[in-house]
N, C-alpha and C positions, 0 to 999 in steps of 0.2 A: 194470489187473487186471480180468479178465472176471468175470461173475457166478458162473460155475461155479468158478473159482479161489478167489474169495472164500468161497463156500459150503464148499468142501473144506478151506480153511484154518481156518474157524470150527469145522468138525467135528473136525479134527485137534487144534486147541488145546483144545477141550472134552473130547475123549477123554483127552488127556494130563493135563488137570487132574483129571478124575474118577479116573483110574488112580492118580495120586499121592495123592489125598485118601482114596479109598475102596477101592483095591486092584483087581487085575485081574479078580476075580470080578464086581464091579459094573460094570466096563467092558464085560465080555461081555454081562451081562444087560441093561444099559442102552444098549447100542450103537444099536439101532434107534430107541429113544426119543430119544437124543441127536440122531440124524440127522433125525428128524421135527421135533424142536424147533429144530434149527439151520436147517432148511429154512424153517420158519415164520418164524423170526427174520429170515432173508434177505428173505422177502416183506414183512415189516413194515417193515424198514429201507428197502427199495425204495419202499414206499408213502409213507413219511414224506418221503423225498427227492423223490419225484414231486410230492407235495402241496405241498412248499415251493418247488419250482423251476418246475413246469409252470404254465400259465395256469389260473386257478381255475375249472375245470369241475366245479361242485359236484355235479351229478347223476351224472356219470361216476364221480367219486371215491366217492360214497356207494354206488353199485351195486357197485363193485369191492371196497369194504370189507365190504359185506354178504356177497358171495360168499366172501371170505376167512374170514369167521366161519362160513359154512356148511361150508367145507372143513375147518376145525378140528373142528367138531362131527362131520362125517362120518368123519374120520380116527379119532377116538376110538370111534365106533360100530363101524367096520369092525374095528378091532383087538380090541374087546371080543367081537364076534360070532365072529371066527376062533378065539378061544380057546375059546369055548363049543362051536363046531362045527368040529372039526379037519378035516373033509372039505372045508371051504371053501378057496378059493384062498389060498396063503400070503401073508404080508405082504410087500409090495414098497415100496421107497422111491422115490417119484416127485418130480420137482422142478418141475413146472409144472401149471397148473390144468387143462389139457386132459386130461392123463393121469388126474388125479383124477376128472374128469367121466366118462371111460370106465370107470374103476374103480367109480364109484358105480352106473352102470347094471348092470355085471356083478354087483356085490354085491347089488343089489336082486333080481336074477333068482335068485341062489344062495340068498338068504335065503328066498324064497318056495318054492324047490324043496326045501330041507332043513329047513323050519320044523318038520315033524313029528318030526324026529330030534333036536331040542334036548334036552340033558340038563343043565338048569340046576344042580341040586344037585351033580353030580359035578365040574363044571368051575368052580363059582362062586369057589372060593378063588383059583385061578390068574387068573381073569378080573378079579377085584377088585384083585389085586396089580398087574396090568398097567395097569388103569384108574387106580389110585391114582397110579402113577408118571407117567402122562400128565397127570393133573390137577395134580400138583405142578409139572411142567414148564410147563404152560400158565399156572398161577398166577404163576410167576416172570416169564414173558413178559408177562403182563397188567400186572404191577407196573411192569416196565421201560417198557412202552408208555405207561402212564398218566403216568409221570414225564416221558417225552419229550414227550407231548402238553401237560402242564402247562407245561413250558419253552417250547414253541412258542406257547402261548396267552398267555404273560406277556412283556411288553416289558422292556427294561433299565430304563426310567424307572420302571415299576411296581415292579420288584425293588428299585431304589434307594430309592424312597419307603417301601416296606414295611420295608426294612432299617433306615432311619433311625427310623421309627416304633417298630420293635421295640426298638432301642437306647434310645429315649426312655422307653418303657414299662418296660424293665428297670431303667433308672437310677432310676426312681421307687421301687424297692424299698429303696433305701438311705436311712437315716434322715436323713442330712445333706442329701441331695438333696430329700427330702420336705419338710424344714423350709424350705429356701430357696424351693422351688416354692410352698409354702403361703403364705409371706410375700409373694411376688410376686402370687399370686392374690388375697390379701386386699387388697393395695394396688390392684390392677386393679379389683376389685369395688367398692371404695370410690370410685374415680375415676368409674367408669361410673354408679354410683348417683347421684353428685352431678351428673353431666351429663344423665342420662336421666330422673331422678325429681324431682318437685317436693317440696322439703323440707317445705313447709307443707301437703301433701296430707293429707286425712283418711283414715284407714285403718280398715276394719271387718274384724277377724280372727276374729270368731265371730258366730253368729246373735244379733240383738238380742233382749233379753228380751221386749220388746213391739214388735210390728210398726209401721212408720210408715204414715201416711195416704197415700192415692193423690195427694192434692194436693201434699204436701210432696215426695214422690218425683219427680213430674213436674216440679216447679219446679227441683229439683236437677239432673235430667237435662237439661232445657232450658238451664240455665245453663252446664253443662259443654259441651254440644254447641255452643252459640253461640260460646263461646270457642275451641273447637278447630276449628270449621268455617271460621273466618275466613281461615285461610291458603289453603285450596284455593278458597274463594269469590273470592279476589283473584287467582286464576290463577298462584300462585307455586309450584305443585307439578307435578313431572313425573309424568304418568300419575295413578294412584291413583283420582281421581274423573273420570270420562270425560264425563259430561253435566252434572249439577248444575242443570239448568233447574228452576225452582221448580214449575211446573205438572206437569212430568213426575215430579218427586220426590213430589209430593202423590198422584199416581196410583199410584205404586209402594207408598206407605205404605197407601193405602186398599185396594189389592188384597191386601197382606199381612194387613191386619186382617181381611178377609173370610174368609181361610183360615188364621188364625193357629194353629189347633189341628190342622190337617190333617196326615196322615201317608200318603205314597204306599204304605207297607207294607200298608195296609188299603184295597184298591181297592173292596171291598164297601161301605165307609162313605163314602169320598170318590172316587167314580168320575170326578168332574170334574177332579181333580188329575191322574189318569192320562191323561185326554183332553188336558189342557193339555200334559203332557210329550210325548205322542206328536205333537202338532201342532208343538211347538217343534222337535223332531227333524226332522220333515218340512219345515218352513220353512227350517231351517238346511241340510238336505241339498239343497233346491232351489237355494240360493245356490251350493252347491259342485258344481252340475251332476250331482246324484245321482239325477235322475229322467228317465225316458224318456216323452215325450209321445206317446200313442197317438191313434187317430182319435177315440175317444169319451171316453177317461179317461186318467188318469196312472198309469203302472205304476211302482211303487216298486222301485228296485233297490238303493239305499243305505239301510242301517238304522243305528240308533244308540240312545243313551240319554242321560239327564241325569246329570251328576255334580256334585260340590261345587265344582269349580274346575278350572283348567288342569292342575294337578299330578295330581289324581286321574284326569283324562281320559288323561293320558300314561301313568300307572301301569296303568290298565285296558287301554290299547292294547298295552302291552308284555306284560301278562299274557295277553291274547288271542293274540298272536303266539307267545308261548312255548308255550302249551298246544296251539295248532293245528299249528304247524310241527314241534314236537318229536315229537308223536304221528305226524304224517304222514310224517316222514323219519327217525324213530328217532334224533334228536339227543339226546345226553346232557349236553353242555356248551354251551348256547345262547349265541350272541354277538350283540350289537347294535352297529352301527357308526354313529357320528355325528361331526359336526365339533366341535372344541373350543369353538365359539361356541354350541353347542346349549344350551337351557335346562337348569339343574341338576336339573329334575324327572326327566329321563331317567337321571341318575346315581342319584337316589333310587330310581327304579323298578328299576334293575339291582341295587342293593344289597338291596332288599326281596325281589326275585324270584330272586336267585342267578344272574343272567346276567352274563357278562363284558361290560364296556363297552369297546369299542375306539374310541379317539378319534383322529381324523385332523385334519390341519391345514387351513388356508384359503389362498386366493390372496392374497398380500400386497398386491395392487393393489385387488381388488374386495371382499375379505373374504368371498367366497362359498366354500362347501365345495370342497375340492380333490378333483375327481373321480378323477384318476389315483391319488391316495393311497388313496381309498376302494376303488377297484377292486382294488388290490393287497392290501387288507386282508381281502377276502372269502375265507372258507374254507367247508368243508363244514359247519361248525357255525353259520354265520351264519343268523339267522332274520329279521332286520329291519334295514332302513336307516332312518335318522332324518334328516329335513330340516326346515328352518324357512322360514316364509313370513309375516312376515319374522323374522329372528333378533332376539333382544332387545338384544344389545349395539350392533350397528351398523345394524340395521334393513334389512338386505339380504335378498333372496329367493334361496335356494339354487337351483342349476340342476336343478330338480325334473324337467324334461322328460328330461334325460339320465339322471338317477337312475331314472326310470321304466323306461327301456329296459334299464338294468342289472338292475333288480329282476325284470323279465320274463324276461330271459336266464338268470338264476340261479334262477328260481322261488322268490323270497323276498319278504317283505313290505316295504312302503315306507310309513312314517308321515310325515305332513306336520303339523308343529306350526304351526297357524294360529290359535293362541290370541289373538295380537295382531291379526292381519290378517283374521280370519274375517268380520267385518262392515265391513271397510274395502276390501280388495282387490277383491271382486266388484263393488262399486259404482264403485270407481275405474276398473276396467276398462271398465265400461259407459259411464262418463263420458269415455272416450278417453285416460286416462292410460296411460303405458307400464308395463304390468303383465305379466310373463311368465306362462306356463301354470303352474298350481300345484294344480289340484283333480282331481276324478274324471274329467275328460275325458282324463286320462292313464291308460292301461291298467294301469300298474304301481302306482298309488296304491291301497293297501289300507285305509288308515285315516287319519282327520284329527281334530284336536282344535280346537274353536272356542269361545272364551269369550264367553258371552252377557253376562257381568257386566262386560265391558270396553266395546267399541264397540257392543255390543248394547243398552247403556244400561240393563241390568237391575240389580237389587239384588245386592250381593256374595253369592256362594255358589252360582252356577250356571255350568255349562259343558256343552258337547255333545261327545260322542265318536262319530264316525261310522265305519262299516265298509262295505266294498264288498258283502259278502254276509252272510247270516244265520249261516252256519256259523262265521265268524270272530267274530261277536258272541256266539254261544253259548259260545265258548271263554272269554269274559270272565266268565260267570256263576259263582256259587258255589252248588252244589247239595249238600245233605246229607239224604238220605232216611232215615237211620237214627237221627235224633235222637228221643229219647223225648218231646220236646215237640211232635212232629208233623213232617210233611214240610216241609223248610226250603229256600228258594231266594231269593237276592237278586241283582239284576243288577249291583250295584256293591259297593264295599267296605263301605259303611254298611248297617245294617239299617233302623232308623227314620231318616227324613229329613224336613226341614221342607217340607211341601206349600205353605206360604205363599210360599216363595221361587220355587217353580215357577209359582204363580199370578201373582206380580209379574213374572216373566220373560215369561210369555205376554202379559200386559197391555202390557209395554214393546214387544214386537215388533208387536203388533196396533196400538198407538197410533202408532208411527213409520211403518210401512208403507214401501214402496220409495221413495216420493217424499221422505218425511221423512229416511230414511237418506241418500239421494243428495244432498240439499241440505246436510246437515251434513258428509258426507264430502268434498264439494267444497271447503268452507271449510277443513277440516283439511288437505287436500292442498295447497291454495294457500298456506296459512300455513306449512306445513312447507318448501315450496320457497323462500318469501320469507326465512324465518329462515336456511335453509341458505346462500342467496346472501349474506346479511349476514355470517354467520360466516366464510365463505370469503374475504370481502373484508377481514377484520380482520388486521392485521399480527401474525404469530407463530402464527396458528391455521390448521389445515387440516382438512378433512373426512375421515372414515374411511368409505369407501364412498360410493356415490351414493344419496341418499334416494329410495326408491320408495314410501314410505307415510307413516308418522307419526313416525319417529325421525330426530333430527339428532344425530350423534355427531362429536365433534371432539377434537383433541389439539394439541400444540405441540412443535416441535423446538427451540424457543428457550428454553423455561423449563418448570418443573414444572407440568403442567396442574392438579394438585390444589391449587396455590396459588390459581388462579383460582376453582376450585370452593369453596374455603373463604371467599373474599371474597364470592362470590355467596350463600353461606349466611348471612353476616353481614348481607346486604341483605334477608334474608327468604326467599330462594329455596331450594327443596328439590329438587336435581337428583340424578341417579344417577352415582355415581363407579364406574368400571369398571377392570378390570386386564387385563394380558396381551393387548394393550398398555394402558398407562395412558391413560385417556381419560374424557370426561364426555359424557353424552347427555341430551337433553330429549325426552320423549315428549309430543307435541302433542295436546291435548284441546280440547274446546269452550271450556273456561275459558281455555286458553292463547291461543286466537284473539282474545279480547277484550283481552289484555294483551301481545300480541306486540311492540309498540313498546317497552314497558317492559323486556321481556327483552333486546331488542337493545341498548338504551341502557345498561342495567345491566351487561351482559356487556362492552361496549366500555369502560366505566368501569373494571371490574375488570382487564381486560387492560392498560389504560394504567397502572394502579397497579403491576401486577406488573413491567411494563417499567421503571418508575421505580425500584422497590425492588431489582430484580435477582433473581437466582436463589440468592443466598446467604442465610445466616441460618437459625435453627432452624425445623424443620417443626412445624406445629401441625395439629390437627383431622384430617381425612381424609388430608392429605399425610403426617402422621406415622404414622398407622395403616397405610396402604397401603405406605409406604416401609419400615416395619418388617416387614410380612408378606412383602414381596418378598425379604427376606434371611433368612427363617426357614424351617426344615424343616417338614413337615406336622404333626408331633406337637404342638409348641408352638402352632401356629396353631389347631389343633383345640381346644386348651385355652382359647385366647383366645375362640374362638367359643362354646364351652360356657359360659364365664364370662359373656359378653354375654347369652346366652339365659337363664341363671340370674337375672340382674339384671332382665331384661324380665318374667320370670314372678313376680318378687317383688311383694308387695302394697305 
């Protein structure tokens, strides 16, 4: 069926419907309106089909869509004016944009020529009547288009998850269901409290009547710290504490004490803190190839700021891209595309900012982002691509060079999550390890997040978010000039921030220097490869991805890998249990380097025990938790996670 036949059929069906519902009088008076609306509907349907089937040429689609909006506006203005000025050309129904362009030029000329003859009061009633009918028709079309766009933006998986969650929420309204759920929640909370909380702990639930002495408080704090630090000091923890050298820790504590009361919100009182932060950003940017070296000086091209951690850096980057690209391109429903292996911080960012998060799969062999799937997911609403260097689960670096080309071609942003690798990959590359391109040397990279409190060896609570240019960073700011308390602006989410953490971060980077980082990163890279080779040689285990940095991730096709993880936990190890697929990973730190042989021997022992016991029998620990979560819908899993968090927050 041709486009003309389809349009004529829609007009005929619409006229028949109107004549049956409203009578022939309304058919005659609304005929031209129906034809205009039907024509516009054909354009919109054609646009949706084109956007769904044609290659994603985002800029072409946006331009075409804006012109369609202009045509709709012009059509209403033209009809309104011809009613007010009868001497203008009569209304004609046109079916292509070229005819409307010619009509627009002619209309402009006639409006200028007969402007002096307009008699608004005499023709206002009829003009408003015509305009009102047009507005009603356009409102209906808008509602239909918004519904179709919502369907296009929502995958079947998302619809299924939302439907199940809705049913679960609805079922909670019944008293019988409420009682059973409350019974299960109480039991779950009791079990978690028994597992996570020390029954003999002392609790302070209200201010003491009389304050304690500094001596007794410090003694109490040191006693608790000595007990709880033992595990990471023995190298039994995956990640968490990345340095732990006594001399370096003393330096961080002293730097914190020197600026313990400082607040970057008051640069007039603590200018040194602002200087620290600017230098931290500059030093980090230089590692990411964010500076151009001139003949006499260094010209900064990449800018950034300090945040409270990797999650805030990612939220800020998403906010900056939303503000910048939505305003620049007129996007109303922004979308961010990432791999399912991306850090959950981008999910949190999308939920907070109201962006649609489009998740694509990974290559089953390399566990890198699937470029073909990502390319197919790009639409005219896409504002940012999200990549990892490396990813948290498997520790692989996404094909960022290819993603950069895609971002440039579509004129959209590309964020690189380098929270783990920010102070590892640059030095590893200089040392000659096989590290792909991942930073601002790639033209499509518009922002990066790098955690200084991980392999930058700073105290917990600092990260750096970097942007290619100032305009993108400005989109991150919060400005409110109308507050009665004065002109208000903050670069990040927080208002007041601890300047002491910035001072400690600056001290860490200055104390380490390039040589200090290079020396430590070399030992971490070598240890990672040694552990990976040992794991690969164990019967029943295999690696997920090829380690390029500090992560060793493994699974088993012969038995439930969580059983190995639970046995390692009983031996004192604190490893990361992952899902989809089920696996376990170790994040190698300086503490791990000293205890790598113990890890290899303990892992071999646990694997041997699982082989002897077999894969039968009841599941306990993480094996039971992840096994249960894999068979449950999202609603009950969220309840489980909320219950866990409630227990953690209890005194």
